[in-house]
N, C-alpha and C positions, 0 to 999 in steps of 0.2 A: 137143407141140401144133402143129398145122399152121399155115401162114402165114395162111390165111383166118380161122381162129379168133382168131389174134393181132390181125389188123387189125380184126376185129369188136369184140373187147374194147377195143381202143384207141379205136375210134369211140364206143362206149358211154361209156367213161371221159371222152372229150372232151366229149360232149354233157352229161354230168353236171357237168363242170367249168364249162361255159358256163352251165348253169342255176344253179349255185351263185353265179356272179358276177353274174347278172342276175335279182335277186329283185324283179321289178316286178309289182305287182298293180294293175289286172287285167293278165293275161299278154298281151304284145304279139303281133301277128300274125307278125312275122319278126324274129329276132335272129341276127346273125352277129358273132362275136367274133374280132378279129384279134390281132396281137402288139403289145406295147408299151402305153404309158399316156399319158393327158393329165393334167397336174397342175393342180389348182385351188388357188390361194393368194390372199393378200390383194391381189396386183397384177393378178389376172385381170380383164380388162375385158369389158364387154358391147358388142357391135357391133349397132347397130340403126338403122333409118331412122324417119321420122315415122309411117309406117303401123303399125309394131310398137312404138311408144313406150310404150303402156300395159303391154305384156308385159315390156318392158325394165325399166320401173320396178318391176313386181311382182318380177322376178328380183333386182333390185338390193336390195330389202328383205330377201330371203332371204340373199343373200351378206353383207349388212351384219350380219345377226343372227349370222352365223358368225365373221366377222373383226373385228367392231366398227369397220368402216371401209366407207364407201359406195364401191362400185366406180365407175369412170368409165364413161360410156356414150358410145361413139364411133360415127362414121358408117362407119368402115372400120378395117381392121387385124385383128389376131389376138385371140383370146379366145373368148367364147361368142357365136356369131353367130346372130341371129334374122332369118329371111328369109321373107317372103311370096312364094309361088310359085303363082299361080292355075292353072298347068298341072297341078299335082298333084291337082286336084279330081276329074278323070276316073278317077284310080287309087285315091285314098284318101278321096274324099268331102270334105265341108266340115269334118269334125272330125278327119281323119287328120293324120299328121305323119311326117316322117323325122328321125331323130336320128343324127348321125354324129360320133364322136370320133376326132380325128386327133392327131398329136403336138403341134401348135400351136393347134389350134382344136377347138371343139365347134360343130357346125352343126346348128341346129334349123330345119327348113324345113317349111312347111305352106301350104295354100291359103287359110287364114284365121287370124285372131288366136285363134280357139278352138283350132285345131290347134296353134298355137305354145304356147298355155297348157298343153295336154295333153303336149306335148313337154317342157315345163319340169317338169311333175309326174313324168314318167319320169326326168328328170335328177335330181330331188330324191331319188328312190328308189335311184338308183345311188350316192348318197353315204351315208356312215355315218348311222345313225338319230339319233345325237346331234349331227350336223353343225350344225343350226340352233339348238342349245340351249347350246352351249359357245363363248363368244366368245374367240377367240385369234388375234391378228394374225400369229402365227408358224407356224400350222399349215399343213400341205400335204397335200392329198388327191389320191390317184391314182385315176383312172377308167380302166378297160381300154378300149383302142381297139375300137370296135364300130360296127355299123350296125343301126339299128332302123327297120323300116317298120311302121306301125301304123294301124289304123282300127277303129271300133266295129262290132259286129255289129248293134246296135239304136240307133235315134236317141232313144229314150225310156228313160232309166235313172234311176229315181225312188226317192227316200226320202220317206216320209210321217211327219209328226209331228202327233199329236193333242194340241192344247193346250186344247181345250174342257174335257176332263175334269180335267186338271191342268196349270195354267199354268206354263211353265218360264222364260220371259224372254229378253231380247235376248242376253245373254252366252252362254247355253246354245245358242241357235239359231245364233249365229255360229260357235261351236265345231263344231257339226254341219255347217255349211256348209263349214268348212275341211276337215273329214274327207271330206266328199263330193267336194270339189275334188281332193284328193290321189288319190282313187279314180276320178276321171273320171266321176262321176255328175252328171247335168246337169238334173234336175228336182227341186225341193223342193216337195212336195205338202203344203200347210199347212192342216191341219184346224182352222178357227178358230171354228166355231159348231156347237153341238149342244144336247141337252137340258140338260146340266149347266153350260153356261157360254157366254157370247158374248164373244169376245176381240178384236174389231176395232172401233175407234171409227167410228161412222157419225154424222156431224155433224147430219144432219136428224133423227135419232132418238136423242137422248142417253141415254134410259133403257135402251137395249140394253146399254150397258156400266155405267151407274150401278146398274141393278137386275140386268140379265142377266149381268153380270160378277162377281156375288157370290153365294155360297151359304152358308147358315148352318152347314152341317156336311156330312159326307161318309160314305157307307156304307163300312164297314171291309172287308167281304169279301162274296163272292157269297151271296145269299139270307140275309143276316144283318141283324138289327135293330141291331147294334152300330154306333157312330159314333166318329169320331176325337175329337170333343169340342171342335172349334174350326172357325172359318169358313175358306173358301178363296176367293180372289179374285185378279183381275188381268186386264189387257187391254193391248193395244197402241194407243197414239195413232197417228194417221195419220203424224205426223212420225217416230215410231219405226219404223213400217212402211217409210217411204221410205228410212230409213237402212239397214234390213236388206235391202231390195231392191237398193240401190246396192252393198252388200257382196256380195250374191249375183251381181250382174252382173259385178263385177270377177273373179269366180271362174267365169264362164261358166255360171251356174246360172239357169234359169228358175224363178220361183216361181209355182205354180198354187194360188190360194186355193180352199178349199172352203167354200161358204156353203150349208148344208144346207136343202133344201126338197123336198117339202112336209112330210116327217116330221122327226124329231129337232129339233123347233122349240120346245121348252118353255121354254128360257131367254128366247127372244124373246117368247113368249106371257106369261111372267111380267112382262116389261117393259111389254107392251101387250096386255092380256087380250083385246081385241077381235080380235086376229089369229087366235085359235084357234077351234075348233069347240066345245069344252067350256068354255074360259075359266075353269077352276075354281080357279086359284091365281095369286097374284101373287108367288110365291116360286120360286126356281130349285130344281129337284128335287135331293135329296140322294142318291137311289138311281140305279143304273145299269140297263142292259137296254133292252128295247123298251117305251117308255112310250106312253100312250094318245093324247094330243092331237097335233094337227098343224095346220099353217096351213089356214085355211078357204079352200080354193081356189074356193069358190062366190061369194066376196065380192069385188067389183071393188076395194074399198079395200085388201084384202090383196094383190092383184096389184100395185096401185100402190105399196104399201109395198115389195114385193120388187124391183120395177124401180127404185125410188128407191135402195135399198141397192146394187143391182148397178151403178147409175150411178156411185156413189162408189167402188165396187170397181174399175170400169173405169178411173177417173181415177187411182187409186193404182198399179195393177199394169200394167207395160208389156207383158206378154205378152198374147196374145189368147185364151187358154184359161182358162175358169173352171169349176170342178167344182161341181155342185149336189147331190152326194150322191144323193138319190133312193131310198135303201134303207129297208127295214123300216117302211113305212107300215102303221099298224094299221087294217086295213079294217073291223074290227068296228065301230069308231066311225063310219066312213063309212056303213056299212049301216044304222045306227040313227039317222042324222042326217037330219032332214027337209030341211034346206037342201041337203045334199049330194045326196040322192036327187032333189030337184027339179032340181038342176043337171044330173044325169045325164040326166033326161028332157028337159030343155030343149035340151041339145046333141045329143040323139039318140044317146046313148052306151049301152053295154050292160052296164057293170060298174064297180065301184070302180077296178079296174086300168085300165080304158079311160079313166076320168076322170083318173087320174094321168098317163096318156100324153098326153091332151088338154092338161092343164096344162103338162106338160114341153115339149110342142111350142110352146105359147105362149111359154114362157121362151126356148126355142131361137130362135124367130122374132125375139124382141126382141134377143137377143144378135147374131144375124146382121145385123140392121139397124145395130147398133153395131160391126160388123166384129169380132165375137168368136165363139168356138166353144165350145159346151157339152160338158161331160164329166160322166158320172155312173156310179154303180155299176150293175151289169147288170140290176137290177130295172126300170130305166127302159125296157127293151125290152118290159116287160109279161109276161115269162116267169115261170113258176111255180117259184121257187127255194126257197120256204119250206114246210116240212111242214104249217104250220097252214092253208095254202090248200087245204083239202080239197074245197071246193065249186068246181067248174070255172066256175060262173056268175060267181064273184068275179073271174075273170081272163079272161073272154071279151072279145075285142078287135075293135073296128072301126077304131081309129086305128092309124097306123104311125109309129114314131119317126122324127124328122127325120134325113135321110140324113147330114147333116154331123156328127152327134154322135159323140164318142169314147166308146166303151163300155168301162167299167172293170170287167173280169171279176173277181169275187171268190168267187162261190158258185154251186153247181149242177153238173150233169153237164157234163163237158168238151165234150160234143156241142153244148152251147149256144154255144160259141165257133165251132164249125164252121158252125152255123146262122147266126150273126151275120155272119161274114166272107162267107158265100155270098150274103148279102143286101146286101153292099157296105159294111158298117160297119168302121171302124178300131177296133182293140182294143188296150188295155193289159192284159196278163195279170198279175193279182195273186191267183191262187188261194190262198185263206186257209190251207189246210193246208200250203202250201209257202212262204208269204211273210210270215206275221203274226209280227212280232217280240215281241209280248206272249206268245206261246206258249212254254212252257218247253222246255228243251233235250232233255228226254226225248222229247217229241212232235215237235220240230223241231230235230234236231241239226245241227251245222255241215255235215256231209256231205250231209244231205238238202237243206239250203238250197242248197248248191253244185250239187246234181244237177238243180235246177229248170231246165226248158226252157220258155220262154214260148210256143214253137210246139208245139201239142199233137201227140203222136205220131199219125201217120196222116192229118194234115190235108193236103189237096191243095196241092202246092207253089205253085200259081198264086196262092194266097191269102197266101203268106208275107209279102209287103210290107204287108199290112193288119194284121199284128201289129207295132205300133209299138215295143213293148218291154215292160218289166216294172216293177213297183214293189214295194218292201217297206214294210210299214206298222207304225209304232210307236204302237199304241193304248194309252192311258194310264189307263183306268179304275182298274186295280188296281196302278198303278205310279206313285205320287206323287213319289218322290224321284229326283233326277238320277243319283245313284250307282246306284240300282236300275235305272233306265232304261238307263244305259250298259252294264251287264252284259247286258241283253237285246239291245242293239244291236250291241255289239262282242264277238266278231269277226264276227258273221254279216253285217254290212253289207259287209264285204270280199268275202264269197262272192257276194252279190247284185251287187256291182260287176262281178265277173268273169262272172256270168251275163249281164249286160247288154252287156258290151264284147267279151269273148273269143269267138272262133269255137268251135264245138263240137269240132272236131278238135284245137284247141290247148289245150283244158281238160285239166287233170291234177290231181286232188285232192292227190296226194302232193307235187307241186311247189308247189302253192298253199299247203299247210300249212308247207312249208319257208320259202317267201317270207314267210309271216305272222310269222316270228320278228322280222324288222326292224320290222314294225308294232307288235308287242307292246312292243318297247323304246321306240318313239316314243310310244305311248299312255301308258306308264309315266312318261315324262318330262313329258308333258302333264297327268298326274294323272287320266287316264281309266282307271277300273277296268273290266276286261273279264272275261268268263266264261272260266274256265280249263279246266274239264272238259267239253269241248264236242263231241268227235267222235261 
């Protein structure tokens, strides 16, 4: 064998060894491994100043869980050094970080506390998966000397939980937030209202949770008359929501609430029948799918109700983005409603879709006055994404969606994304066939989830910045139990984390699945059941 081949094989072996040592998900931008080790033990201190105090305290809790002893937090010296360096922003953005392990120090340096937090998550993944679960003051852990430079590909890396259909509760949400944080996901999209349940306390309208948060029974399976035989209920008080928001903020996660309008509104209509067009029932539906009634957007009292609800939502959630849903409005009801047809004529509109767009822009205008930004599923553009819209008159448009809207793409031809970005809209890409976690593993295996690219193939590069990122969605109609939900979420959530963070050139499915072994052990220790036959 010649010298060149020997050197090549040595290089490949070295790279393989590096990858084996650095099993971080999502995969970092740059990793360089040196010689030697840094030892973490019960005497390891944290070095921090006032600016990074919160991250120091967060790391201290992790080390205490491992050694049963709280580490000292010092202003200088050796140990794990947390350092804010604003000069790094030009290179790594606001969420990037550098992590360097030396013989006597680990230095995590970032332009912001968010970057420091993500550096800490990478450090956690360099440690054995049972490190935080086994308290032992005598243990010593060696970390290879290395340098990591890292930053995310996209600024929007989302996980969505639908709790309208099946309420899960605070403990489950916090566990999901913990897993998101470890994976450097930064948006928790919280689907709180829909036809089958209203899960957020609104003090001005108590019946939303008193009546809308309870249903007498639940459809057992698709197109089935069978029922579970018992009621389903639950909602979050505003104090509980504040607690969850604070928990998310500590983990650098923005919570984006979804308050569905004008469709998927039947839980609210059950609570206050005057909100609907049909107003036919004062009970929350037991069945799933696209249901007939929606908010009566022709009635000024309904608009007042919705803005009242949004006022309380704005007060609760510190972020400035609120998702309004906007999908799957049943226009047959609108076509046959005298009040809706009169509203279309009064406003000089041309179709039910045009009226929805008119209403959506009213909501957007209200949000903008309150310094908030509206987000919605891509039907809010007025585009024809549903096969039942056979009559083009139903979707003829005069209105144009407010330019500030974030369009959440989930369905339709991928050319709709190209059309939206060319008109200047920002997009979060959650194409259902690639990102819906309620889909089984035969239709959406782990490898397919990992292969998703939020930037459509062939899109002009000048629009890339308008793709804010991606989301994965855990719809819960047919997934009532937490154990069942976890098997749908895990391990695919890790794939979506890497889709959102890691550059295309650094993605490698084989390395990803190897790194996943540490996660499996961690999930097992947490009691999180995951799907095993997933490739």
